[in-house]
Residue, then its C-alpha position, 0 to 999 in steps of 0.5 A: x655499586x660504588x657511589x661518590x659521597x663527598x669525594x669518597x668512593x664507597x660501596x653500599x652493603x645491605x644485609x637482610x634477615x628474612x622474617x621466616x628465619x626468626x619464625x624458626x629460630x627466634x633468638x638467632x642474631x648476627x654480628x659482623x664487620x665489613x671492610x674495604x680498601x684491604x691489602x690481603x697480599x701480605x703475610x702477617x706473622x702476628x696474625x699467624x701467631x693469633x691463629x696458633x694461640x687460638x688453636x691451642x686455646x680450643x684444644x685446651x677448652x675442649x680436651x677430654x670432653x664430648x664436642x657434641x655435648x658442649x653447650x657452646x656447640x649444642x645451640x648450633x646442633x639444636x638449631x640445625x635440627x630445627x631447620x631440618x638438618x642432621x647435625x651429625x652429618x652436617x656440622x656447623x663451620x665452628x664445630x668442623x673447625x674445632x673438630x679439626x684442631x682437636x684431631x691434631x691438625x694444624x689449620x693452613x696458612x691461607x691468607x691474612x683475612x682468613x687466618x684472622x677470622x679463623x683465629x677469632x672463630x676458634x677463640x670465641x667458639x662462634x661460626x664466622x664467615x668471610x665473603x669477598x664483596x667484589x663477587x657479591x651482586x645486590x643485597x646479602x640475605x639470610x633466607x630460605x632457598x627457592x627452587x631453581x637457585x644454584x650453589x658452587x661448592x668450595x673447590x668445584x667448578x660446577x654449580x649445583x642446583x639447591x632444593x627449595x627450603x634450604x636456609x642459606x646466605x644469598x645475594x641477588x644472583x646465587x647461594x653463598x652458603x648451604x645449610x646456613x653455616x655448613x658450607x660456603x660457596x667457592x664464588x665468594x671465597x676470600x683470596x689474596x686479591x680480595x680488597x672488600x670483605x664481609x665477615x658475618x658472625x652467627x649466634x643466639x641472643x639467649x646463649x652467646x650474645x656477649x661473645x658475638x659482640x666481643x668477637x665483632x669488636x676484636x675483629x674490627x680492632x684487628x682489621x684496623x690494626x693489621x690492615x690499616x683501614x676503618x671497618x664498619x660493624x653491624x648487628x641484626x636480630x628479630x628487632x633489627x632484621x636489616x642494615x645498610x652500611x657504607x664501606x670505603x673502597 
């Protein structure tokens, strides 16, 4: 809910990782950025060029190797096994994105915010999301789902019931991602009209912590450069499982 603080109109964004998540994935960590006051209606040639460069980089990095065996992706595949999902059937978002470009496909020009997060995701080989905060109700959390909760698949108009025990991103009303970093809900998708966006980055302290931090810094710098707003950065792990930040609207 907006609050009036010293003549600034701000949103309070609270992000919480449930302690049960760390019991199963003790080294999981979450970096990220939140920003408000964005104008996402433009078409930045510079951001599109970043996406093309990242696509070329990913093709060069993984060309000729087995994607499933690369250490930058194995950590997510192993995590999926720990939380009960078949990583051959359910790919992490970054493995799916990388696999798509390795097959020769060009990523679509969606909008500046999505193009930017896709570029940085490919550059650092990290799962990164983009959620429209205008559709978020209450706190954002990573937790296990409960019986009777619902998720609306991307591009679908009908919500589906989610079984209990699915590791998810959620708000106070519904499920925002399924199978942790597999699929994002249609309800929170970022469009040209999105003006407040939450960008999480998922990693592991014992595998890619420095990449998580570097991606967070680059994303924050790019948001300031290309959108002209000052974003808020955050970082969560087992020792710091929740954060509350203000973003200007």
